[in-house]
C-alpha positions as CSV (number, residue, x, y, z in Angstrom):
1,M,4.6,35.0,-19.7
2,G,8.2,35.4,-20.6
3,D,8.8,38.5,-18.5
4,Q,8.6,36.8,-15.1
5,D,10.7,34.1,-13.6
6,Y,9.1,30.8,-14.6
7,K,9.3,28.0,-12.1
8,D,8.9,24.4,-12.9
9,P,5.3,23.3,-11.9
10,F,6.6,19.8,-11.3
11,N,7.7,20.3,-7.7
12,L,9.1,17.3,-6.0
13,K,7.7,18.2,-2.6
14,Y,4.2,18.4,-4.0
15,L,4.6,15.2,-5.8
16,V,5.7,13.3,-2.8
17,T,2.9,14.8,-0.7
18,F,0.4,13.8,-3.3
19,I,1.7,10.2,-3.5
20,L,1.6,9.9,0.3
21,F,-2.0,11.1,0.5
22,L,-2.9,8.6,-2.2
23,F,-0.9,5.8,-0.6
24,I,-2.1,6.1,3.0
25,P,-5.7,4.9,2.4
26,L,-4.4,2.1,0.2
27,L,-1.8,0.7,2.7
28,P,-4.1,-1.9,4.4
29,M,-5.3,-3.1,1.0
30,V,-1.7,-3.4,-0.3
31,L,-0.6,-5.3,2.8
32,S,-3.5,-7.7,2.6
33,W,-2.8,-8.4,-1.0
34,L,0.9,-9.0,-0.3
35,K,-0.2,-11.4,2.5
36,Y,-2.7,-13.1,0.2
37,F,-0.1,-13.8,-2.5
38,G,2.5,-14.9,0.1
39,W,5.1,-12.2,-0.6
40,I,5.3,-11.3,3.0
41,G,5.2,-13.8,5.8
42,V,3.2,-12.0,8.3
């Protein structure tokens, strides 16, 4: 493993993409909970 260029597996682009794909289905639930607790005034 030491004879080839090792790149960091923790790539920021992949992390952001992964978080977005997790967050998009949860967005309506998060907004409804914020509205329920009164943290947003919509």
